[in-house]
C-alpha positions as CSV (number, residue, x, y, z in Angstrom):
1,M,-22.8,15.1,127.0
2,R,-26.2,16.7,125.9
3,L,-27.6,13.9,123.7
4,T,-27.9,12.1,127.1
5,R,-30.2,14.5,128.5
6,V,-32.6,13.6,125.8
7,V,-32.3,10.6,125.1
8,E,-33.6,8.0,127.7
9,H,-31.8,5.6,128.3
10,P,-30.7,3.7,131.6
11,G,-27.6,4.6,132.6
12,F,-27.0,6.3,129.4
13,A,-25.8,9.6,131.2
14,T,-23.4,8.0,133.6
15,D,-21.9,4.8,130.7
16,E,-17.7,5.2,130.7
17,R,-18.4,3.6,127.4
18,F,-19.8,7.4,126.0
19,A,-17.9,9.4,128.4
20,S,-15.4,10.8,125.7
21,Q,-15.5,10.9,122.2
22,G,-12.4,8.4,122.3
23,N,-15.0,5.6,124.0
24,R,-18.0,6.6,121.8
25,K,-16.1,6.1,119.0
26,L,-14.7,2.6,120.4
27,H,-18.7,1.8,120.9
28,E,-20.4,3.5,118.1
29,A,-22.5,0.6,117.1
30,E,-24.3,0.4,121.1
31,L,-24.0,4.9,120.5
32,N,-26.1,4.3,117.4
33,A,-28.6,1.4,118.3
34,I,-29.2,3.6,121.1
35,V,-30.1,6.6,119.4
36,A,-31.9,4.5,116.5
37,A,-34.3,2.7,119.3
38,W,-34.5,6.5,120.8
39,C,-36.1,7.8,117.1
40,Y,-37.5,4.6,116.4
41,D,-41.3,5.8,117.4
42,R,-40.7,9.7,117.6
43,D,-41.7,12.4,114.7
44,A,-38.7,13.4,113.0
45,G,-39.5,17.0,113.3
46,L,-40.7,16.5,117.2
47,A,-37.3,14.4,118.0
48,A,-34.9,17.5,116.1
49,T,-36.6,20.0,118.4
50,E,-35.9,18.1,121.5
51,L,-32.7,17.3,120.8
52,Q,-31.8,21.3,119.0
53,D,-33.5,22.2,123.1
54,A,-30.4,20.4,124.2
55,G,-27.9,21.7,122.3
56,V,-27.6,18.6,119.8
57,H,-27.2,20.1,116.2
58,A,-30.0,18.7,114.7
59,Y,-32.6,18.3,111.9
60,P,-34.9,15.6,110.2
61,V,-34.1,13.8,107.0
62,N,-35.9,14.6,104.5
63,T,-38.2,12.7,101.7
64,V,-38.2,14.4,98.4
65,E,-41.8,15.4,99.2
66,D,-40.5,17.8,102.3
67,V,-37.4,18.9,99.9
68,F,-39.7,20.7,97.7
69,S,-42.2,21.7,100.3
70,D,-39.6,23.0,102.8
71,P,-41.0,26.9,103.8
72,Q,-37.2,27.9,103.6
73,L,-36.6,26.4,100.6
74,R,-39.6,27.8,98.7
75,E,-38.7,31.2,100.3
76,Q,-35.2,31.9,99.0
77,K,-36.7,30.6,95.6
78,V,-34.1,27.5,95.4
79,W,-36.8,25.8,93.4
80,R,-37.3,26.9,89.8
81,H,-40.2,25.5,87.5
82,R,-39.7,25.7,83.6
83,Q,-41.3,23.8,80.7
84,H,-39.1,21.0,79.1
85,P,-40.7,20.4,76.0
86,I,-41.0,16.5,76.6
87,M,-41.6,16.2,80.0
88,G,-43.3,18.8,81.1
89,E,-43.3,21.3,83.9
90,Q,-39.7,19.9,86.0
91,A,-38.2,21.9,89.0
92,Y,-34.5,23.2,88.4
93,M,-32.7,23.5,91.7
94,F,-31.1,27.3,91.3
95,P,-27.4,27.5,93.5
96,A,-27.1,28.5,96.7
97,F,-26.3,31.7,96.3
98,D,-28.2,35.0,94.8
99,L,-26.9,38.2,94.5
100,D,-28.4,41.1,95.0
101,D,-26.7,43.1,92.6
102,M,-26.4,40.7,90.1
103,P,-29.6,38.5,90.0
104,G,-29.2,34.9,88.5
105,D,-31.7,32.7,87.4
106,I,-32.3,29.0,85.1
107,T,-33.1,30.7,81.7
108,S,-34.4,27.7,80.0
109,S,-35.0,23.5,80.8
110,A,-32.6,20.5,80.1
111,P,-31.5,20.5,76.8
112,L,-32.7,17.5,74.4
113,F,-30.6,15.5,73.0
114,G,-28.9,16.9,69.9
115,G,-30.5,20.2,70.9
116,D,-27.8,22.6,70.1
117,N,-26.2,20.1,67.5
118,D,-26.8,22.8,64.8
119,H,-25.3,25.7,66.9
120,V,-22.3,23.6,68.0
121,F,-20.9,22.6,64.7
122,R,-21.7,25.3,62.4
123,T,-20.8,28.3,64.7
124,F,-17.9,26.2,66.8
125,L,-16.6,24.0,64.5
126,G,-17.5,25.7,61.5
127,L,-19.0,23.0,59.7
128,S,-20.8,24.3,56.1
129,A,-25.0,23.7,56.1
130,D,-23.8,20.8,53.4
131,E,-21.5,19.1,55.7
132,Y,-24.1,19.5,58.4
133,A,-26.8,18.0,56.6
134,A,-24.2,15.4,55.3
135,S,-23.2,14.8,58.4
136,R,-26.8,14.5,60.6
137,A,-27.8,12.1,57.3
138,S,-25.3,9.7,57.6
139,G,-25.9,9.3,61.5
140,A,-22.8,11.2,63.0
141,I,-24.3,13.7,64.5
142,G,-27.2,12.5,66.6
143,V,-30.2,14.7,67.0
144,H,-33.6,14.5,68.8
145,D,-36.3,15.6,66.3
146,R,-38.9,16.6,69.4
């Protein structure tokens, strides 16, 4: 097991509890405890590098700060910043694909509550200007006035 080449634990490489996938599953709690003890005081990036060098698929868990500063995510332009009318500048996650021939973008910030009511109720539902105004005045149609 590639993991045993990296994780220092007495007898780990020869322990029958971890010799096969079935045994590892049966002794999952013990295996997790050994790996957790090894990880406990290690830098996440260093631990991931050590594991990767041994052929173990590993990557450090990102904090929220890491997600916004990750160089790969920045290079891929995953985060698009848009101005929200109430909350100010906000980061919006762009989908994981962007086609060269048809590039996309996030064209606006998140909508305000009721921000599209006029368009929806009048265009799609066919309310007249008077019907729409009366519905708003009665409170039947909510709106955010900021």
